[in-house]
Structures are given as C-alpha cells and as structure tokens.
DRENDO-1510 file (C-alpha; in Angstrom, 1 decimal, always signed):
<recs>
REC; n; res; u; v; w
REC; 1; MET; +0.2; -0.1; -0.2 .
REC; 2; LEU; +1.5; +3.5; -0.9 .
REC; 3; SER; +2.0; +5.7; +2.1 .
REC; 4; PRO; +0.1; +9.3; +2.2 .
REC; 5; PHE; +3.6; +11.1; +1.2 .
REC; 6; LEU; +3.3; +8.5; -2.0 .
REC; 7; ILE; +0.4; +9.3; -2.5 .
REC; 8; TYR; +0.2; +13.3; -2.7 .
REC; 9; LEU; +3.8; +13.0; -4.7 .
REC; 10; SER; +1.2; +11.1; -7.1 .
REC; 11; TYR; -1.4; +13.7; -7.2 .
REC; 12; TYR; +1.1; +16.2; -7.7 .
REC; 13; PHE; +2.4; +15.4; -10.5 .
REC; 14; TYR; -0.1; +13.2; -12.3 .
REC; 15; LYS; -0.4; +14.3; -15.4 .
REC; 16; GLU; -2.7; +14.5; -18.4 .
REC; 17; PHE; -2.1; +14.3; -22.7 .
REC; 18; LYS; -4.6; +15.8; -24.4 .
REC; 19; ALA; -3.2; +16.7; -28.0 .
REC; 20; GLY; -0.2; +18.1; -27.1 .
REC; 21; TYR; -1.7; +19.5; -23.8 .
REC; 22; ILE; -0.4; +17.9; -20.9 .
REC; 23; LYS; -3.4; +18.8; -17.3 .
REC; 24; TYR; -1.2; +19.2; -14.5 .
REC; 25; LYS; -3.1; +19.1; -11.6 .
REC; 26; ALA; -1.0; +21.0; -9.6 .
REC; 27; PHE; -1.7; +23.9; -12.0 .
REC; 28; GLY; -5.1; +22.7; -12.4 .
REC; 29; THR; -5.5; +22.9; -15.7 .
REC; 30; TYR; -4.6; +22.3; -19.3 .
REC; 31; ILE; -1.2; +23.5; -20.9 .
REC; 32; PRO; +0.6; +23.9; -24.1 .
REC; 33; SER; +3.6; +21.0; -23.5 .
REC; 34; ASN; +5.5; +23.3; -26.2 .
REC; 35; TYR; +6.3; +26.5; -24.8 .
REC; 36; ASP; +9.1; +27.3; -22.3 .
REC; 37; ILE; +7.8; +30.7; -20.6 .
REC; 38; HIS; +4.9; +30.3; -18.3 .
REC; 39; GLY; +3.4; +33.2; -16.4 .
REC; 40; ILE; +0.5; +34.8; -14.2 .
REC; 41; ASP; -1.2; +38.1; -14.0 .
REC; 42; VAL; -3.2; +39.0; -10.8 .
REC; 43; SER; -5.7; +41.1; -9.2 .
REC; 44; ARG; -6.6; +42.9; -5.6 .
REC; 45; TYR; -8.4; +40.0; -6.7 .
REC; 46; GLN; -6.3; +37.5; -5.9 .
REC; 47; GLN; -5.9; +39.2; -2.1 .
REC; 48; ILE; -2.6; +38.4; -0.6 .
REC; 49; ILE; -0.1; +36.9; -2.4 .
REC; 50; ASN; +2.8; +34.9; -1.2 .
REC; 51; TRP; +5.2; +35.7; -4.0 .
REC; 52; LYS; +8.0; +33.8; -2.6 .
REC; 53; ALA; +6.2; +30.2; -2.6 .
REC; 54; VAL; +4.8; +31.2; -6.3 .
REC; 55; LYS; +8.5; +31.7; -7.0 .
REC; 56; ALA; +9.3; +28.4; -5.5 .
REC; 57; MET; +6.7; +26.2; -7.4 .
REC; 58; LYS; +7.4; +24.0; -10.0 .
REC; 59; VAL; +6.4; +21.3; -11.8 .
REC; 60; GLU; +8.6; +19.1; -13.9 .
REC; 61; ASN; +10.1; +21.6; -16.5 .
REC; 62; VAL; +7.0; +24.2; -16.0 .
REC; 63; LYS; +7.3; +27.4; -13.1 .
REC; 64; VAL; +6.0; +30.7; -13.0 .
REC; 65; ASP; +8.9; +32.7; -15.0 .
REC; 66; PHE; +6.4; +36.6; -15.4 .
REC; 67; VAL; +3.4; +38.5; -13.9 .
REC; 68; PHE; +1.4; +41.1; -15.0 .
REC; 69; ILE; -0.1; +43.0; -12.0 .
REC; 70; LYS; -2.5; +46.1; -12.9 .
REC; 71; ALA; -2.6; +48.4; -12.0 .
REC; 72; THR; -4.9; +51.3; -13.3 .
REC; 73; GLN; -8.0; +50.4; -14.0 .
REC; 74; GLY; -10.1; +53.8; -15.9 .
REC; 75; THR; -9.3; +58.0; -14.5 .
REC; 76; LYS; -9.5; +57.2; -11.0 .
REC; 77; THR; -8.3; +54.0; -9.9 .
REC; 78; VAL; -5.7; +52.6; -8.6 .
REC; 79; ASP; -5.3; +48.3; -7.5 .
REC; 80; TYR; -4.5; +49.0; -4.4 .
REC; 81; GLN; -2.7; +45.4; -4.3 .
REC; 82; TYR; -0.4; +46.8; -6.8 .
REC; 83; PHE; +2.7; +48.5; -4.6 .
REC; 84; GLN; +2.9; +45.1; -2.5 .
REC; 85; ASN; +2.6; +42.9; -4.8 .
REC; 86; LYS; +5.0; +44.7; -7.6 .
REC; 87; LEU; +8.0; +44.7; -4.6 .
REC; 88; ARG; +7.4; +41.6; -3.3 .
REC; 89; ALA; +7.1; +40.2; -6.9 .
REC; 90; LYS; +10.2; +41.7; -8.0 .
REC; 91; SER; +11.7; +40.5; -4.7 .
REC; 92; ALA; +11.1; +37.1; -5.3 .
REC; 93; GLY; +12.8; +36.6; -8.4 .
REC; 94; LEU; +10.6; +37.0; -11.3 .
REC; 95; THR; +9.7; +39.1; -14.6 .
REC; 96; ILE; +7.5; +42.0; -13.3 .
REC; 97; GLY; +4.5; +44.2; -15.8 .
REC; 98; ALA; +2.2; +46.1; -14.8 .
REC; 99; TYR; -1.4; +46.8; -16.6 .
REC; 100; HIS; -4.2; +49.6; -17.1 .
REC; 101; PHE; -7.7; +48.6; -17.7 .
REC; 102; PHE; -9.1; +50.5; -20.0 .
REC; 103; VAL; -12.5; +51.6; -19.7 .
REC; 104; ALA; -13.6; +52.9; -23.3 .
REC; 105; SER; -16.6; +55.5; -22.1 .
REC; 106; LYS; -13.6; +57.6; -20.3 .
REC; 107; ASP; -11.1; +60.1; -21.1 .
REC; 108; PRO; -7.9; +58.1; -23.0 .
REC; 109; ILE; -5.9; +61.4; -21.3 .
REC; 110; ALA; -6.8; +61.4; -18.3 .
REC; 111; GLN; -6.4; +57.1; -17.9 .
REC; 112; ALA; -3.3; +57.8; -19.5 .
REC; 113; ASN; -1.8; +60.0; -17.2 .
REC; 114; LEU; -3.3; +58.5; -13.9 .
REC; 115; PHE; -0.9; +55.4; -14.9 .
REC; 116; SER; +1.7; +57.1; -15.6 .
REC; 117; LYS; +1.6; +58.4; -12.3 .
REC; 118; VAL; +1.2; +54.9; -10.5 .
REC; 119; VAL; +3.2; +53.3; -12.9 .
REC; 120; SER; +7.3; +53.6; -12.9 .
REC; 121; LEU; +8.6; +51.1; -14.7 .
REC; 122; LYS; +12.5; +49.8; -14.3 .
REC; 123; THR; +15.7; +48.1; -16.7 .
REC; 124; GLY; +13.9; +44.3; -16.9 .
REC; 125; ASP; +10.9; +44.7; -17.0 .
REC; 126; LEU; +8.3; +43.6; -19.3 .
REC; 127; PRO; +6.2; +46.9; -21.1 .
REC; 128; PRO; +3.4; +48.5; -19.9 .
REC; 129; VAL; -0.1; +46.7; -20.8 .
REC; 130; VAL; -3.4; +48.0; -22.1 .
REC; 131; ASP; -5.6; +46.0; -21.0 .
REC; 132; VAL; -9.6; +46.6; -23.4 .
REC; 133; GLU; -12.1; +43.7; -23.2 .
REC; 134; ASN; -15.5; +45.7; -22.7 .
REC; 135; GLU; -17.5; +48.2; -25.7 .
REC; 136; TYR; -18.8; +49.7; -23.1 .
REC; 137; GLY; -22.1; +51.4; -25.2 .
REC; 138; GLN; -19.2; +52.0; -27.4 .
REC; 139; SER; -18.4; +52.2; -31.4 .
REC; 140; ASP; -16.7; +50.6; -32.8 .
REC; 141; GLU; -14.4; +53.4; -33.7 .
REC; 142; LYS; -14.8; +55.4; -31.1 .
REC; 143; ILE; -13.0; +52.3; -29.2 .
REC; 144; ARG; -10.7; +52.4; -31.1 .
REC; 145; LYS; -10.1; +56.7; -31.7 .
REC; 146; ASN; -9.9; +56.7; -27.8 .
REC; 147; LEU; -7.4; +53.8; -27.2 .
REC; 148; LYS; -5.3; +54.5; -30.2 .
REC; 149; THR; -4.6; +58.4; -28.2 .
REC; 150; PHE; -4.0; +55.9; -24.9 .
REC; 151; ILE; -1.3; +54.0; -26.2 .
REC; 152; ARG; +0.1; +56.9; -27.8 .
REC; 153; LEU; +0.5; +58.4; -24.5 .
REC; 154; ILE; +1.6; +55.5; -22.8 .
REC; 155; GLU; +4.7; +54.9; -25.4 .
REC; 156; ARG; +5.5; +58.7; -24.9 .
REC; 157; LYS; +5.9; +58.4; -21.9 .
REC; 158; TYR; +7.9; +54.5; -21.4 .
REC; 159; GLY; +10.1; +54.7; -24.9 .
REC; 160; VAL; +8.7; +51.4; -25.5 .
REC; 161; LYS; +5.3; +50.1; -27.6 .
REC; 162; PRO; +3.0; +48.8; -24.9 .
REC; 163; ILE; +1.1; +45.6; -25.5 .
REC; 164; ILE; -2.8; +45.2; -25.9 .
REC; 165; TYR; -4.2; +42.4; -23.6 .
REC; 166; THR; -7.5; +41.4; -25.5 .
REC; 167; HIS; -10.0; +38.8; -25.7 .
REC; 168; ALA; -9.9; +36.7; -29.6 .
REC; 169; ASN; -13.3; +37.4; -30.0 .
REC; 170; PHE; -13.4; +41.6; -28.9 .
REC; 171; TYR; -9.7; +41.9; -31.4 .
REC; 172; GLN; -11.5; +39.8; -33.9 .
REC; 173; ASN; -14.6; +42.3; -33.4 .
REC; 174; HIS; -13.3; +45.7; -32.7 .
REC; 175; LEU; -10.1; +45.8; -32.7 .
REC; 176; GLU; -8.8; +43.5; -35.9 .
REC; 177; GLY; -6.9; +45.1; -38.7 .
REC; 178; TYR; -6.1; +48.1; -36.2 .
REC; 179; PHE; -3.1; +48.5; -34.0 .
REC; 180; ASP; -0.4; +45.3; -35.4 .
REC; 181; GLU; +2.2; +47.6; -34.8 .
REC; 182; TYR; +1.6; +46.7; -31.5 .
REC; 183; PRO; +2.7; +43.3; -29.5 .
REC; 184; LEU; -1.0; +41.2; -28.8 .
REC; 185; TRP; -1.9; +39.0; -25.7 .
REC; 186; VAL; -4.6; +37.0; -26.2 .
REC; 187; ALA; -7.1; +35.6; -24.1 .
REC; 188; HIS; -8.3; +32.5; -25.8 .
REC; 189; TYR; -9.6; +29.1; -22.9 .
REC; 190; THR; -9.3; +26.6; -25.6 .
REC; 191; LYS; -8.1; +23.2; -24.6 .
REC; 192; MET; -7.3; +22.2; -28.5 .
REC; 193; GLY; -5.3; +24.9; -31.3 .
REC; 194; LYS; -3.7; +27.5; -30.6 .
REC; 195; PRO; -5.7; +31.2; -30.3 .
REC; 196; ARG; -8.5; +32.1; -33.6 .
REC; 197; VAL; -6.8; +35.6; -34.3 .
REC; 198; GLY; -5.1; +36.9; -37.8 .
REC; 199; LYS; -2.3; +38.5; -35.3 .
REC; 200; GLU; +0.8; +37.3; -34.4 .
REC; 201; TRP; +0.4; +37.0; -30.2 .
REC; 202; ILE; +3.5; +37.0; -27.8 .
REC; 203; PHE; +0.9; +36.5; -25.2 .
REC; 204; TRP; -1.5; +33.9; -24.8 .
REC; 205; GLN; -3.5; +33.8; -21.7 .
REC; 206; LEU; -5.3; +30.2; -21.4 .
REC; 207; SER; -6.8; +29.1; -18.5 .
REC; 208; GLU; -8.4; +31.9; -15.4 .
REC; 209; GLU; -8.8; +29.0; -13.3 .
REC; 210; ALA; -5.0; +27.2; -12.5 .
REC; 211; HIS; -3.7; +26.8; -9.6 .
REC; 212; VAL; -0.8; +28.6; -8.2 .
REC; 213; ASN; +1.0; +27.4; -4.9 .
REC; 214; GLY; +1.0; +31.3; -2.2 .
REC; 215; ILE; -2.3; +32.4; -4.2 .
REC; 216; GLU; -6.1; +31.6; -3.1 .
REC; 217; GLY; -8.5; +30.3; -5.4 .
REC; 218; TYR; -8.4; +31.3; -9.2 .
REC; 219; VAL; -5.4; +32.4; -11.2 .
REC; 220; ASP; -5.0; +33.9; -15.0 .
REC; 221; PHE; -2.3; +31.5; -16.3 .
REC; 222; ASN; +0.3; +32.8; -18.8 .
REC; 223; VAL; +2.3; +31.3; -21.3 .
REC; 224; PHE; +5.4; +33.7; -24.0 .
REC; 225; LYS; +5.2; +33.0; -27.0 .
REC; 226; ASP; +8.6; +32.6; -27.8 .
REC; 227; SER; +12.4; +31.5; -25.9 .
REC; 228; LYS; +13.7; +32.8; -23.1 .
REC; 229; LYS; +16.0; +34.6; -25.6 .
REC; 230; GLU; +13.3; +36.6; -27.7 .
REC; 231; PHE; +11.7; +37.0; -24.1 .
REC; 232; ASN; +15.0; +39.2; -22.9 .
REC; 233; GLN; +14.7; +40.6; -25.9 .
REC; 234; LEU; +11.2; +42.1; -25.2 .
REC; 235; LYS; +12.3; +43.6; -21.4 .
REC; 236; ILE; +12.7; +47.0; -20.9 .
REC; 237; LYS; +16.3; +47.8; -21.8 .
</recs>
C-alpha cells in the first residue's frame, strides 16, 4: 500500500496528455507542452499573495517566470494591491509588468496620466499593457480612437510599444487590422490548438482557473510564445 506521502506525490505530478496539452494536477489546468516561459497575471482579487511560494513552485519544467500586475483602471482607480505585489514579486525574483484596465467610455488622456503617475518601469521589467475587453456602449470607431490616444501617450511616456491585452473575440470584432504594429496578448481558453486570431501574438492567456502555490483561489495562467532569448529581448532596456 502506498504511503500518504507517495499518494500525494502521485497526485501532484500526475499529468494527462491531450492533443499537445498536458494537464498538471498541481496547476489545475491544461498547459501546452511546446512553450518554455510561463506566467500569471494578478489584481486585488487574488488578495495577499505569498510571492516566494509562487516563485518556488515547479512541476517538471513548468514554473512561473513572469507576472503582469494590475495597476490602474479608468481615470481614478488604483489597484490597492499593486505596490505590494510589485515589490514582493520582484523581490522573489519574478519578471514583472504592469497593466491598465481600459474603460472605453472614459477620457483616454486622463487614463494615460493616471497610469503614468502610478507605474514606474525599470530595466528588466516587461513593457506596459493596456487591457481592453469591454465596449462600455461605445462604437467601434470610438473604442479605437480612444485606445489609440491612450497607447500613443503611453508609448511616448515609456519609450516602448505597449502590449494590447484582449480576448480573441473582442480583437476580431473591434480591433483587428487597426493595431498591427503593437504586440498582442490574447486570452483564449481552449484545449485544442492555438488562439484563433488573425495576428501573431506574444502572450497567450490560456486559463482563468489555474492554481498556483501562494495564491488563494483561481489565477490566470499564460505562456510566452518564443524562447528565453526573445523574452529577455522584450524587457525594458
């Protein structure tokens, strides 16, 4: 009879193969097997995070290498966990980035100003991210116009092209063909194939229900498209 410890290990390392994916029980999600760089994104909803435990978690070749942290939303909201998450994640040895939750109905200049006041990016950090996923009752033209204004201001502020985060359907319905010069981080929760978007992406959010040590409840799980070399080239210089 297996000891309780061996039973635990068999559960922890058990993995299920399915069409190029591996389901790791420890992470609670399918992860495609052909990517080397993995990460998460967090906000106040994950509450207090034990970042040392996040960094220490490793199942075979899968570990958390980076984290995108919510910093701001709209024109006035600062995520109250941002500064703590930023300091502790970086101290634990993770590559960090910051994102703004874009509200299409709000003044894009005021949104860019808020993000710029809150977020300081250092050498080795990831480029800034704008999360755009809701219409807020705006026309496609208005969404794109306001988003373009926000992006240009952020690019001018930090000297790098910001990354656009959105869901596959939102990209296809509202953004496709208009922001091709900017890197794409796409959310598409599928266990078969890659995200169905008509543009090359660099980050893929593949699950919103992952489990990571040090975090209570669910967390979003991501992969980076290319190798460690390209990942390092993406970082702020």
